mmCIF entry with sequence, helices, sheets and N, C-alpha, C, O atoms, coordinates in Angstrom:
data_MODEL
# 
_entry.id   MODEL 
# 
_entity.id                         1 
_entity.type                       polymer 
_entity.pdbx_number_of_molecules   1 
# 
_entity_poly.entity_id                      1 
_entity_poly.type                           'polypeptide(L)' 
_entity_poly.nstd_linkage                   no 
_entity_poly.nstd_monomer                   no 
_entity_poly.pdbx_seq_one_letter_code       MPECQNCESFVTPAYARVFAPDGMDNPRVCPYCEDMVRDGADVRPARSPRSH 
_entity_poly.pdbx_seq_one_letter_code_can   MPECQNCESFVTPAYARVFAPDGMDNPRVCPYCEDMVRDGADVRPARSPRSH 
_entity_poly.pdbx_strand_id                 A 
# 
loop_
_entity_poly_seq.entity_id 
_entity_poly_seq.num 
_entity_poly_seq.mon_id 
_entity_poly_seq.hetero 
1 1  MET n 
1 2  PRO n 
1 3  GLU n 
1 4  CYS n 
1 5  GLN n 
1 6  ASN n 
1 7  CYS n 
1 8  GLU n 
1 9  SER n 
1 10 PHE n 
1 11 VAL n 
1 12 THR n 
1 13 PRO n 
1 14 ALA n 
1 15 TYR n 
1 16 ALA n 
1 17 ARG n 
1 18 VAL n 
1 19 PHE n 
1 20 ALA n 
1 21 PRO n 
1 22 ASP n 
1 23 GLY n 
1 24 MET n 
1 25 ASP n 
1 26 ASN n 
1 27 PRO n 
1 28 ARG n 
1 29 VAL n 
1 30 CYS n 
1 31 PRO n 
1 32 TYR n 
1 33 CYS n 
1 34 GLU n 
1 35 ASP n 
1 36 MET n 
1 37 VAL n 
1 38 ARG n 
1 39 ASP n 
1 40 GLY n 
1 41 ALA n 
1 42 ASP n 
1 43 VAL n 
1 44 ARG n 
1 45 PRO n 
1 46 ALA n 
1 47 ARG n 
1 48 SER n 
1 49 PRO n 
1 50 ARG n 
1 51 SER n 
1 52 HIS n 
# 
_struct_asym.id          A 
_struct_asym.entity_id   1 
# 
_struct_conf.conf_type_id            HELX_P 
_struct_conf.id                      HELX_P1 
_struct_conf.pdbx_PDB_helix_id       AA1 
_struct_conf.beg_label_comp_id       PRO 
_struct_conf.beg_label_asym_id       A 
_struct_conf.beg_label_seq_id        13 
_struct_conf.pdbx_beg_PDB_ins_code   ? 
_struct_conf.end_label_comp_id       PHE 
_struct_conf.end_label_asym_id       A 
_struct_conf.end_label_seq_id        19 
_struct_conf.pdbx_end_PDB_ins_code   ? 
_struct_conf.beg_auth_comp_id        PRO 
_struct_conf.beg_auth_asym_id        A 
_struct_conf.beg_auth_seq_id         13 
_struct_conf.end_auth_comp_id        PHE 
_struct_conf.end_auth_asym_id        A 
_struct_conf.end_auth_seq_id         19 
_struct_conf.pdbx_PDB_helix_class    1 
_struct_conf.details                 ? 
_struct_conf.pdbx_PDB_helix_length   7 
# 
_struct_conf_type.id          HELX_P 
_struct_conf_type.criteria    ? 
_struct_conf_type.reference   ? 
# 
_struct_sheet.id               AA1 
_struct_sheet.type             ? 
_struct_sheet.number_strands   2 
_struct_sheet.details          ? 
# 
_struct_sheet_order.sheet_id     AA1 
_struct_sheet_order.range_id_1   1 
_struct_sheet_order.range_id_2   2 
_struct_sheet_order.offset       ? 
_struct_sheet_order.sense        anti-parallel 
# 
loop_
_struct_sheet_range.sheet_id 
_struct_sheet_range.id 
_struct_sheet_range.beg_label_comp_id 
_struct_sheet_range.beg_label_asym_id 
_struct_sheet_range.beg_label_seq_id 
_struct_sheet_range.pdbx_beg_PDB_ins_code 
_struct_sheet_range.end_label_comp_id 
_struct_sheet_range.end_label_asym_id 
_struct_sheet_range.end_label_seq_id 
_struct_sheet_range.pdbx_end_PDB_ins_code 
_struct_sheet_range.beg_auth_comp_id 
_struct_sheet_range.beg_auth_asym_id 
_struct_sheet_range.beg_auth_seq_id 
_struct_sheet_range.end_auth_comp_id 
_struct_sheet_range.end_auth_asym_id 
_struct_sheet_range.end_auth_seq_id 
AA1 1 MET A 36 ? ASP A 39 ? MET A 36 ASP A 39 
AA1 2 ASP A 42 ? PRO A 45 ? ASP A 42 PRO A 45 
# 
loop_
_atom_site.group_PDB 
_atom_site.id 
_atom_site.type_symbol 
_atom_site.label_atom_id 
_atom_site.label_alt_id 
_atom_site.label_comp_id 
_atom_site.label_asym_id 
_atom_site.label_entity_id 
_atom_site.label_seq_id 
_atom_site.pdbx_PDB_ins_code 
_atom_site.Cartn_x 
_atom_site.Cartn_y 
_atom_site.Cartn_z 
_atom_site.occupancy 
_atom_site.B_iso_or_equiv 
_atom_site.pdbx_formal_charge 
_atom_site.auth_seq_id 
_atom_site.auth_comp_id 
_atom_site.auth_asym_id 
_atom_site.auth_atom_id 
_atom_site.pdbx_PDB_model_num 
ATOM 1   N N  . MET A 1 1  ? -6.498 2.739  -13.903 1.00 0.00 ? 1  MET A N  1 
ATOM 2   C CA . MET A 1 1  ? -6.512 3.315  -12.611 1.00 0.00 ? 1  MET A CA 1 
ATOM 3   C C  . MET A 1 1  ? -5.614 2.602  -11.678 1.00 0.00 ? 1  MET A C  1 
ATOM 4   O O  . MET A 1 1  ? -5.651 1.371  -11.707 1.00 0.00 ? 1  MET A O  1 
ATOM 5   N N  . PRO A 1 2  ? -4.778 3.216  -10.821 1.00 0.00 ? 2  PRO A N  1 
ATOM 6   C CA . PRO A 1 2  ? -3.918 2.529  -9.885  1.00 0.00 ? 2  PRO A CA 1 
ATOM 7   C C  . PRO A 1 2  ? -4.725 1.811  -8.867  1.00 0.00 ? 2  PRO A C  1 
ATOM 8   O O  . PRO A 1 2  ? -5.808 2.257  -8.488  1.00 0.00 ? 2  PRO A O  1 
ATOM 9   N N  . GLU A 1 3  ? -4.213 0.697  -8.415  1.00 0.00 ? 3  GLU A N  1 
ATOM 10  C CA . GLU A 1 3  ? -4.955 -0.131 -7.366  1.00 0.00 ? 3  GLU A CA 1 
ATOM 11  C C  . GLU A 1 3  ? -3.799 -0.692 -6.467  1.00 0.00 ? 3  GLU A C  1 
ATOM 12  O O  . GLU A 1 3  ? -2.644 -0.848 -6.862  1.00 0.00 ? 3  GLU A O  1 
ATOM 13  N N  . CYS A 1 4  ? -4.226 -0.956 -5.293  1.00 0.00 ? 4  CYS A N  1 
ATOM 14  C CA . CYS A 1 4  ? -3.280 -1.627 -4.195  1.00 0.00 ? 4  CYS A CA 1 
ATOM 15  C C  . CYS A 1 4  ? -3.044 -2.968 -4.698  1.00 0.00 ? 4  CYS A C  1 
ATOM 16  O O  . CYS A 1 4  ? -3.962 -3.661 -5.136  1.00 0.00 ? 4  CYS A O  1 
ATOM 17  N N  . GLN A 1 5  ? -1.727 -3.385 -4.643  1.00 0.00 ? 5  GLN A N  1 
ATOM 18  C CA . GLN A 1 5  ? -1.375 -4.800 -4.953  1.00 0.00 ? 5  GLN A CA 1 
ATOM 19  C C  . GLN A 1 5  ? -1.930 -5.791 -3.827  1.00 0.00 ? 5  GLN A C  1 
ATOM 20  O O  . GLN A 1 5  ? -2.207 -6.964 -4.079  1.00 0.00 ? 5  GLN A O  1 
ATOM 21  N N  . ASN A 1 6  ? -2.059 -5.243 -2.629  1.00 0.00 ? 6  ASN A N  1 
ATOM 22  C CA . ASN A 1 6  ? -2.456 -6.230 -1.492  1.00 0.00 ? 6  ASN A CA 1 
ATOM 23  C C  . ASN A 1 6  ? -3.941 -6.470 -1.459  1.00 0.00 ? 6  ASN A C  1 
ATOM 24  O O  . ASN A 1 6  ? -4.376 -7.620 -1.403  1.00 0.00 ? 6  ASN A O  1 
ATOM 25  N N  . CYS A 1 7  ? -4.799 -5.329 -1.495  1.00 0.00 ? 7  CYS A N  1 
ATOM 26  C CA . CYS A 1 7  ? -6.226 -5.579 -1.402  1.00 0.00 ? 7  CYS A CA 1 
ATOM 27  C C  . CYS A 1 7  ? -7.013 -5.193 -2.617  1.00 0.00 ? 7  CYS A C  1 
ATOM 28  O O  . CYS A 1 7  ? -8.235 -5.339 -2.650  1.00 0.00 ? 7  CYS A O  1 
ATOM 29  N N  . GLU A 1 8  ? -6.324 -4.700 -3.619  1.00 0.00 ? 8  GLU A N  1 
ATOM 30  C CA . GLU A 1 8  ? -6.932 -4.314 -4.941  1.00 0.00 ? 8  GLU A CA 1 
ATOM 31  C C  . GLU A 1 8  ? -7.948 -3.173 -4.815  1.00 0.00 ? 8  GLU A C  1 
ATOM 32  O O  . GLU A 1 8  ? -8.826 -3.048 -5.668  1.00 0.00 ? 8  GLU A O  1 
ATOM 33  N N  . SER A 1 9  ? -7.850 -2.330 -3.760  1.00 0.00 ? 9  SER A N  1 
ATOM 34  C CA . SER A 1 9  ? -8.625 -1.100 -3.628  1.00 0.00 ? 9  SER A CA 1 
ATOM 35  C C  . SER A 1 9  ? -8.122 -0.034 -4.629  1.00 0.00 ? 9  SER A C  1 
ATOM 36  O O  . SER A 1 9  ? -6.966 -0.092 -5.047  1.00 0.00 ? 9  SER A O  1 
ATOM 37  N N  . PHE A 1 10 ? -8.928 0.882  -4.995  1.00 0.00 ? 10 PHE A N  1 
ATOM 38  C CA . PHE A 1 10 ? -8.576 2.054  -5.821  1.00 0.00 ? 10 PHE A CA 1 
ATOM 39  C C  . PHE A 1 10 ? -7.751 2.950  -4.983  1.00 0.00 ? 10 PHE A C  1 
ATOM 40  O O  . PHE A 1 10 ? -8.071 3.234  -3.828  1.00 0.00 ? 10 PHE A O  1 
ATOM 41  N N  . VAL A 1 11 ? -6.615 3.425  -5.606  1.00 0.00 ? 11 VAL A N  1 
ATOM 42  C CA . VAL A 1 11 ? -5.816 4.564  -4.938  1.00 0.00 ? 11 VAL A CA 1 
ATOM 43  C C  . VAL A 1 11 ? -5.775 5.656  -5.989  1.00 0.00 ? 11 VAL A C  1 
ATOM 44  O O  . VAL A 1 11 ? -5.889 5.406  -7.189  1.00 0.00 ? 11 VAL A O  1 
ATOM 45  N N  . THR A 1 12 ? -5.617 6.810  -5.525  1.00 0.00 ? 12 THR A N  1 
ATOM 46  C CA . THR A 1 12 ? -5.458 8.009  -6.473  1.00 0.00 ? 12 THR A CA 1 
ATOM 47  C C  . THR A 1 12 ? -4.131 7.967  -7.190  1.00 0.00 ? 12 THR A C  1 
ATOM 48  O O  . THR A 1 12 ? -3.193 7.335  -6.704  1.00 0.00 ? 12 THR A O  1 
ATOM 49  N N  . PRO A 1 13 ? -4.022 8.625  -8.340  1.00 0.00 ? 13 PRO A N  1 
ATOM 50  C CA . PRO A 1 13 ? -2.781 8.532  -9.056  1.00 0.00 ? 13 PRO A CA 1 
ATOM 51  C C  . PRO A 1 13 ? -1.678 9.244  -8.152  1.00 0.00 ? 13 PRO A C  1 
ATOM 52  O O  . PRO A 1 13 ? -0.529 8.803  -8.159  1.00 0.00 ? 13 PRO A O  1 
ATOM 53  N N  . ALA A 1 14 ? -2.025 10.345 -7.374  1.00 0.00 ? 14 ALA A N  1 
ATOM 54  C CA . ALA A 1 14 ? -1.115 10.928 -6.579  1.00 0.00 ? 14 ALA A CA 1 
ATOM 55  C C  . ALA A 1 14 ? -0.558 10.045 -5.456  1.00 0.00 ? 14 ALA A C  1 
ATOM 56  O O  . ALA A 1 14 ? 0.627  10.107 -5.129  1.00 0.00 ? 14 ALA A O  1 
ATOM 57  N N  . TYR A 1 15 ? -1.389 9.271  -4.909  1.00 0.00 ? 15 TYR A N  1 
ATOM 58  C CA . TYR A 1 15 ? -1.062 8.311  -3.896  1.00 0.00 ? 15 TYR A CA 1 
ATOM 59  C C  . TYR A 1 15 ? -0.052 7.305  -4.485  1.00 0.00 ? 15 TYR A C  1 
ATOM 60  O O  . TYR A 1 15 ? 0.970  7.022  -3.860  1.00 0.00 ? 15 TYR A O  1 
ATOM 61  N N  . ALA A 1 16 ? -0.331 6.771  -5.674  1.00 0.00 ? 16 ALA A N  1 
ATOM 62  C CA . ALA A 1 16 ? 0.526  5.787  -6.333  1.00 0.00 ? 16 ALA A CA 1 
ATOM 63  C C  . ALA A 1 16 ? 1.837  6.356  -6.713  1.00 0.00 ? 16 ALA A C  1 
ATOM 64  O O  . ALA A 1 16 ? 2.879  5.707  -6.624  1.00 0.00 ? 16 ALA A O  1 
ATOM 65  N N  . ARG A 1 17 ? 1.773  7.586  -7.141  1.00 0.00 ? 17 ARG A N  1 
ATOM 66  C CA . ARG A 1 17 ? 3.002  8.177  -7.579  1.00 0.00 ? 17 ARG A CA 1 
ATOM 67  C C  . ARG A 1 17 ? 4.032  8.374  -6.321  1.00 0.00 ? 17 ARG A C  1 
ATOM 68  O O  . ARG A 1 17 ? 5.248  8.268  -6.482  1.00 0.00 ? 17 ARG A O  1 
ATOM 69  N N  . VAL A 1 18 ? 3.486  8.644  -5.165  1.00 0.00 ? 18 VAL A N  1 
ATOM 70  C CA . VAL A 1 18 ? 4.292  8.824  -3.946  1.00 0.00 ? 18 VAL A CA 1 
ATOM 71  C C  . VAL A 1 18 ? 4.706  7.411  -3.360  1.00 0.00 ? 18 VAL A C  1 
ATOM 72  O O  . VAL A 1 18 ? 5.852  7.215  -2.958  1.00 0.00 ? 18 VAL A O  1 
ATOM 73  N N  . PHE A 1 19 ? 3.746  6.458  -3.331  1.00 0.00 ? 19 PHE A N  1 
ATOM 74  C CA . PHE A 1 19 ? 4.002  5.346  -2.455  1.00 0.00 ? 19 PHE A CA 1 
ATOM 75  C C  . PHE A 1 19 ? 4.306  4.070  -3.315  1.00 0.00 ? 19 PHE A C  1 
ATOM 76  O O  . PHE A 1 19 ? 4.734  3.080  -2.721  1.00 0.00 ? 19 PHE A O  1 
ATOM 77  N N  . ALA A 1 20 ? 4.131  4.025  -4.569  1.00 0.00 ? 20 ALA A N  1 
ATOM 78  C CA . ALA A 1 20 ? 4.489  2.968  -5.444  1.00 0.00 ? 20 ALA A CA 1 
ATOM 79  C C  . ALA A 1 20 ? 6.063  2.921  -5.731  1.00 0.00 ? 20 ALA A C  1 
ATOM 80  O O  . ALA A 1 20 ? 6.667  3.971  -5.950  1.00 0.00 ? 20 ALA A O  1 
ATOM 81  N N  . PRO A 1 21 ? 6.657  1.794  -5.727  1.00 0.00 ? 21 PRO A N  1 
ATOM 82  C CA . PRO A 1 21 ? 8.093  1.757  -5.891  1.00 0.00 ? 21 PRO A CA 1 
ATOM 83  C C  . PRO A 1 21 ? 8.407  2.340  -7.237  1.00 0.00 ? 21 PRO A C  1 
ATOM 84  O O  . PRO A 1 21 ? 7.523  2.409  -8.090  1.00 0.00 ? 21 PRO A O  1 
ATOM 85  N N  . ASP A 1 22 ? 9.647  2.770  -7.468  1.00 0.00 ? 22 ASP A N  1 
ATOM 86  C CA . ASP A 1 22 ? 10.037 3.321  -8.733  1.00 0.00 ? 22 ASP A CA 1 
ATOM 87  C C  . ASP A 1 22 ? 9.804  2.366  -9.912  1.00 0.00 ? 22 ASP A C  1 
ATOM 88  O O  . ASP A 1 22 ? 10.224 1.216  -9.784  1.00 0.00 ? 22 ASP A O  1 
ATOM 89  N N  . GLY A 1 23 ? 9.235  2.685  -10.947 1.00 0.00 ? 23 GLY A N  1 
ATOM 90  C CA . GLY A 1 23 ? 9.018  1.817  -12.089 1.00 0.00 ? 23 GLY A CA 1 
ATOM 91  C C  . GLY A 1 23 ? 7.772  1.062  -11.987 1.00 0.00 ? 23 GLY A C  1 
ATOM 92  O O  . GLY A 1 23 ? 7.495  0.294  -12.908 1.00 0.00 ? 23 GLY A O  1 
ATOM 93  N N  . MET A 1 24 ? 6.947  1.183  -10.944 1.00 0.00 ? 24 MET A N  1 
ATOM 94  C CA . MET A 1 24 ? 5.633  0.513  -10.759 1.00 0.00 ? 24 MET A CA 1 
ATOM 95  C C  . MET A 1 24 ? 4.556  1.498  -10.626 1.00 0.00 ? 24 MET A C  1 
ATOM 96  O O  . MET A 1 24 ? 4.729  2.593  -10.090 1.00 0.00 ? 24 MET A O  1 
ATOM 97  N N  . ASP A 1 25 ? 3.356  1.068  -11.157 1.00 0.00 ? 25 ASP A N  1 
ATOM 98  C CA . ASP A 1 25 ? 2.212  1.997  -11.058 1.00 0.00 ? 25 ASP A CA 1 
ATOM 99  C C  . ASP A 1 25 ? 1.336  1.776  -9.893  1.00 0.00 ? 25 ASP A C  1 
ATOM 100 O O  . ASP A 1 25 ? 0.508  2.634  -9.585  1.00 0.00 ? 25 ASP A O  1 
ATOM 101 N N  . ASN A 1 26 ? 1.466  0.669  -9.218  1.00 0.00 ? 26 ASN A N  1 
ATOM 102 C CA . ASN A 1 26 ? 0.536  0.375  -8.100  1.00 0.00 ? 26 ASN A CA 1 
ATOM 103 C C  . ASN A 1 26 ? 1.335  0.175  -6.792  1.00 0.00 ? 26 ASN A C  1 
ATOM 104 O O  . ASN A 1 26 ? 2.331  -0.548 -6.750  1.00 0.00 ? 26 ASN A O  1 
ATOM 105 N N  . PRO A 1 27 ? 0.864  0.830  -5.758  1.00 0.00 ? 27 PRO A N  1 
ATOM 106 C CA . PRO A 1 27 ? 1.519  0.578  -4.389  1.00 0.00 ? 27 PRO A CA 1 
ATOM 107 C C  . PRO A 1 27 ? 1.321  -0.768 -3.894  1.00 0.00 ? 27 PRO A C  1 
ATOM 108 O O  . PRO A 1 27 ? 0.420  -1.488 -4.326  1.00 0.00 ? 27 PRO A O  1 
ATOM 109 N N  . ARG A 1 28 ? 2.199  -1.152 -2.934  1.00 0.00 ? 28 ARG A N  1 
ATOM 110 C CA . ARG A 1 28 ? 2.083  -2.518 -2.377  1.00 0.00 ? 28 ARG A CA 1 
ATOM 111 C C  . ARG A 1 28 ? 0.982  -2.651 -1.331  1.00 0.00 ? 28 ARG A C  1 
ATOM 112 O O  . ARG A 1 28 ? 0.335  -3.691 -1.211  1.00 0.00 ? 28 ARG A O  1 
ATOM 113 N N  . VAL A 1 29 ? 0.779  -1.514 -0.540  1.00 0.00 ? 29 VAL A N  1 
ATOM 114 C CA . VAL A 1 29 ? -0.290 -1.449 0.461   1.00 0.00 ? 29 VAL A CA 1 
ATOM 115 C C  . VAL A 1 29 ? -0.823 -0.031 0.388   1.00 0.00 ? 29 VAL A C  1 
ATOM 116 O O  . VAL A 1 29 ? -0.189 0.858  -0.181  1.00 0.00 ? 29 VAL A O  1 
ATOM 117 N N  . CYS A 1 30 ? -2.058 0.180  1.001   1.00 0.00 ? 30 CYS A N  1 
ATOM 118 C CA . CYS A 1 30 ? -2.693 1.421  0.891   1.00 0.00 ? 30 CYS A CA 1 
ATOM 119 C C  . CYS A 1 30 ? -3.387 1.702  2.274   1.00 0.00 ? 30 CYS A C  1 
ATOM 120 O O  . CYS A 1 30 ? -3.340 0.873  3.183   1.00 0.00 ? 30 CYS A O  1 
ATOM 121 N N  . PRO A 1 31 ? -4.011 2.868  2.389   1.00 0.00 ? 31 PRO A N  1 
ATOM 122 C CA . PRO A 1 31 ? -4.614 3.162  3.706   1.00 0.00 ? 31 PRO A CA 1 
ATOM 123 C C  . PRO A 1 31 ? -5.742 2.218  4.099   1.00 0.00 ? 31 PRO A C  1 
ATOM 124 O O  . PRO A 1 31 ? -6.149 2.172  5.260   1.00 0.00 ? 31 PRO A O  1 
ATOM 125 N N  . TYR A 1 32 ? -6.257 1.447  3.099   1.00 0.00 ? 32 TYR A N  1 
ATOM 126 C CA . TYR A 1 32 ? -7.274 0.448  3.426   1.00 0.00 ? 32 TYR A CA 1 
ATOM 127 C C  . TYR A 1 32 ? -6.810 -0.855 3.932   1.00 0.00 ? 32 TYR A C  1 
ATOM 128 O O  . TYR A 1 32 ? -7.553 -1.714 4.407   1.00 0.00 ? 32 TYR A O  1 
ATOM 129 N N  . CYS A 1 33 ? -5.507 -0.944 3.798   1.00 0.00 ? 33 CYS A N  1 
ATOM 130 C CA . CYS A 1 33 ? -4.918 -2.237 4.268   1.00 0.00 ? 33 CYS A CA 1 
ATOM 131 C C  . CYS A 1 33 ? -4.515 -2.118 5.807   1.00 0.00 ? 33 CYS A C  1 
ATOM 132 O O  . CYS A 1 33 ? -3.370 -1.906 6.207   1.00 0.00 ? 33 CYS A O  1 
ATOM 133 N N  . GLU A 1 34 ? -5.588 -2.280 6.563   1.00 0.00 ? 34 GLU A N  1 
ATOM 134 C CA . GLU A 1 34 ? -5.396 -2.184 8.019   1.00 0.00 ? 34 GLU A CA 1 
ATOM 135 C C  . GLU A 1 34 ? -4.440 -3.260 8.500   1.00 0.00 ? 34 GLU A C  1 
ATOM 136 O O  . GLU A 1 34 ? -4.522 -4.408 8.062   1.00 0.00 ? 34 GLU A O  1 
ATOM 137 N N  . ASP A 1 35 ? -3.537 -2.900 9.395   1.00 0.00 ? 35 ASP A N  1 
ATOM 138 C CA . ASP A 1 35 ? -2.603 -3.825 10.027  1.00 0.00 ? 35 ASP A CA 1 
ATOM 139 C C  . ASP A 1 35 ? -1.592 -4.382 9.029   1.00 0.00 ? 35 ASP A C  1 
ATOM 140 O O  . ASP A 1 35 ? -1.033 -5.450 9.278   1.00 0.00 ? 35 ASP A O  1 
ATOM 141 N N  . MET A 1 36 ? -1.352 -3.754 7.994   1.00 0.00 ? 36 MET A N  1 
ATOM 142 C CA . MET A 1 36 ? -0.272 -4.122 7.007   1.00 0.00 ? 36 MET A CA 1 
ATOM 143 C C  . MET A 1 36 ? 0.634  -2.955 6.750   1.00 0.00 ? 36 MET A C  1 
ATOM 144 O O  . MET A 1 36 ? 0.130  -1.842 6.595   1.00 0.00 ? 36 MET A O  1 
ATOM 145 N N  . VAL A 1 37 ? 1.926  -3.123 6.695   1.00 0.00 ? 37 VAL A N  1 
ATOM 146 C CA . VAL A 1 37 ? 2.875  -2.007 6.422   1.00 0.00 ? 37 VAL A CA 1 
ATOM 147 C C  . VAL A 1 37 ? 3.927  -2.534 5.408   1.00 0.00 ? 37 VAL A C  1 
ATOM 148 O O  . VAL A 1 37 ? 4.157  -3.730 5.231   1.00 0.00 ? 37 VAL A O  1 
ATOM 149 N N  . ARG A 1 38 ? 4.510  -1.560 4.795   1.00 0.00 ? 38 ARG A N  1 
ATOM 150 C CA . ARG A 1 38 ? 5.573  -1.793 3.791   1.00 0.00 ? 38 ARG A CA 1 
ATOM 151 C C  . ARG A 1 38 ? 6.858  -2.037 4.704   1.00 0.00 ? 38 ARG A C  1 
ATOM 152 O O  . ARG A 1 38 ? 7.081  -1.368 5.712   1.00 0.00 ? 38 ARG A O  1 
ATOM 153 N N  . ASP A 1 39 ? 7.643  -3.020 4.265   1.00 0.00 ? 39 ASP A N  1 
ATOM 154 C CA . ASP A 1 39 ? 8.888  -3.440 4.953   1.00 0.00 ? 39 ASP A CA 1 
ATOM 155 C C  . ASP A 1 39 ? 9.887  -3.704 3.870   1.00 0.00 ? 39 ASP A C  1 
ATOM 156 O O  . ASP A 1 39 ? 9.971  -4.833 3.387   1.00 0.00 ? 39 ASP A O  1 
ATOM 157 N N  . GLY A 1 40 ? 10.732 -2.615 3.419   1.00 0.00 ? 40 GLY A N  1 
ATOM 158 C CA . GLY A 1 40 ? 11.540 -2.843 2.313   1.00 0.00 ? 40 GLY A CA 1 
ATOM 159 C C  . GLY A 1 40 ? 10.816 -3.059 1.013   1.00 0.00 ? 40 GLY A C  1 
ATOM 160 O O  . GLY A 1 40 ? 9.996  -2.234 0.609   1.00 0.00 ? 40 GLY A O  1 
ATOM 161 N N  . ALA A 1 41 ? 11.125 -4.216 0.318   1.00 0.00 ? 41 ALA A N  1 
ATOM 162 C CA . ALA A 1 41 ? 10.430 -4.583 -0.895  1.00 0.00 ? 41 ALA A CA 1 
ATOM 163 C C  . ALA A 1 41 ? 9.167  -5.432 -0.549  1.00 0.00 ? 41 ALA A C  1 
ATOM 164 O O  . ALA A 1 41 ? 8.423  -5.762 -1.472  1.00 0.00 ? 41 ALA A O  1 
ATOM 165 N N  . ASP A 1 42 ? 8.901  -5.782 0.661   1.00 0.00 ? 42 ASP A N  1 
ATOM 166 C CA . ASP A 1 42 ? 7.775  -6.650 1.016   1.00 0.00 ? 42 ASP A CA 1 
ATOM 167 C C  . ASP A 1 42 ? 6.725  -5.938 1.746   1.00 0.00 ? 42 ASP A C  1 
ATOM 168 O O  . ASP A 1 42 ? 6.814  -4.739 2.009   1.00 0.00 ? 42 ASP A O  1 
ATOM 169 N N  . VAL A 1 43 ? 5.709  -6.687 2.082   1.00 0.00 ? 43 VAL A N  1 
ATOM 170 C CA . VAL A 1 43 ? 4.611  -6.222 2.888   1.00 0.00 ? 43 VAL A CA 1 
ATOM 171 C C  . VAL A 1 43 ? 4.429  -7.285 4.024   1.00 0.00 ? 43 VAL A C  1 
ATOM 172 O O  . VAL A 1 43 ? 4.407  -8.498 3.818   1.00 0.00 ? 43 VAL A O  1 
ATOM 173 N N  . ARG A 1 44 ? 4.299  -6.680 5.257   1.00 0.00 ? 44 ARG A N  1 
ATOM 174 C CA . ARG A 1 44 ? 4.145  -7.653 6.347   1.00 0.00 ? 44 ARG A CA 1 
ATOM 175 C C  . ARG A 1 44 ? 3.030  -7.128 7.392   1.00 0.00 ? 44 ARG A C  1 
ATOM 176 O O  . ARG A 1 44 ? 2.697  -5.943 7.350   1.00 0.00 ? 44 ARG A O  1 
ATOM 177 N N  . PRO A 1 45 ? 2.509  -7.929 8.240   1.00 0.00 ? 45 PRO A N  1 
ATOM 178 C CA . PRO A 1 45 ? 1.586  -7.500 9.266   1.00 0.00 ? 45 PRO A CA 1 
ATOM 179 C C  . PRO A 1 45 ? 2.268  -6.494 10.195  1.00 0.00 ? 45 PRO A C  1 
ATOM 180 O O  . PRO A 1 45 ? 3.452  -6.638 10.500  1.00 0.00 ? 45 PRO A O  1 
ATOM 181 N N  . ALA A 1 46 ? 1.529  -5.477 10.647  1.00 0.00 ? 46 ALA A N  1 
ATOM 182 C CA . ALA A 1 46 ? 2.070  -4.517 11.551  1.00 0.00 ? 46 ALA A CA 1 
ATOM 183 C C  . ALA A 1 46 ? 2.313  -5.196 12.857  1.00 0.00 ? 46 ALA A C  1 
ATOM 184 O O  . ALA A 1 46 ? 1.592  -6.130 13.207  1.00 0.00 ? 46 ALA A O  1 
ATOM 185 N N  . ARG A 1 47 ? 3.322  -4.752 13.608  1.00 0.00 ? 47 ARG A N  1 
ATOM 186 C CA . ARG A 1 47 ? 3.605  -5.333 14.929  1.00 0.00 ? 47 ARG A CA 1 
ATOM 187 C C  . ARG A 1 47 ? 2.668  -4.954 16.045  1.00 0.00 ? 47 ARG A C  1 
ATOM 188 O O  . ARG A 1 47 ? 2.527  -5.653 17.048  1.00 0.00 ? 47 ARG A O  1 
ATOM 189 N N  . SER A 1 48 ? 1.985  -3.738 15.819  1.00 0.00 ? 48 SER A N  1 
ATOM 190 C CA . SER A 1 48 ? 0.961  -3.385 16.768  1.00 0.00 ? 48 SER A CA 1 
ATOM 191 C C  . SER A 1 48 ? -0.292 -3.080 15.867  1.00 0.00 ? 48 SER A C  1 
ATOM 192 O O  . SER A 1 48 ? -0.176 -2.729 14.693  1.00 0.00 ? 48 SER A O  1 
ATOM 193 N N  . PRO A 1 49 ? -1.471 -3.238 16.491  1.00 0.00 ? 49 PRO A N  1 
ATOM 194 C CA . PRO A 1 49 ? -2.664 -3.031 15.706  1.00 0.00 ? 49 PRO A CA 1 
ATOM 195 C C  . PRO A 1 49 ? -2.751 -1.401 15.350  1.00 0.00 ? 49 PRO A C  1 
ATOM 196 O O  . PRO A 1 49 ? -2.236 -0.533 16.056  1.00 0.00 ? 49 PRO A O  1 
ATOM 197 N N  . ARG A 1 50 ? -3.405 -1.181 14.277  1.00 0.00 ? 50 ARG A N  1 
ATOM 198 C CA . ARG A 1 50 ? -3.556 0.224  13.780  1.00 0.00 ? 50 ARG A CA 1 
ATOM 199 C C  . ARG A 1 50 ? -5.054 0.451  13.802  1.00 0.00 ? 50 ARG A C  1 
ATOM 200 O O  . ARG A 1 50 ? -5.584 0.955  12.812  1.00 0.00 ? 50 ARG A O  1 
ATOM 201 N N  . SER A 1 51 ? -5.743 0.129  14.817  1.00 0.00 ? 51 SER A N  1 
ATOM 202 C CA . SER A 1 51 ? -7.187 0.423  14.873  1.00 0.00 ? 51 SER A CA 1 
ATOM 203 C C  . SER A 1 51 ? -7.446 1.925  15.201  1.00 0.00 ? 51 SER A C  1 
ATOM 204 O O  . SER A 1 51 ? -6.650 2.632  15.820  1.00 0.00 ? 51 SER A O  1 
ATOM 205 N N  . HIS A 1 52 ? -8.608 2.313  14.732  1.00 0.00 ? 52 HIS A N  1 
ATOM 206 C CA . HIS A 1 52 ? -8.946 3.695  14.877  1.00 0.00 ? 52 HIS A CA 1 
ATOM 207 C C  . HIS A 1 52 ? -9.445 4.113  16.317  1.00 0.00 ? 52 HIS A C  1 
ATOM 208 O O  . HIS A 1 52 ? -9.760 5.281  16.547  1.00 0.00 ? 52 HIS A O  1 
# 
């Protein structure tokens, strides 16, 4: 099962297919990673809070 590389939460195969880098099965961040964003090949804290 695919999982987030940052928080190790489960993600759906469809989410992983869209958001994981080419050649990788797991995305770097997921919707559960609050205040984290993808930045090129890295993951960084968001510049502004993403609270609900």
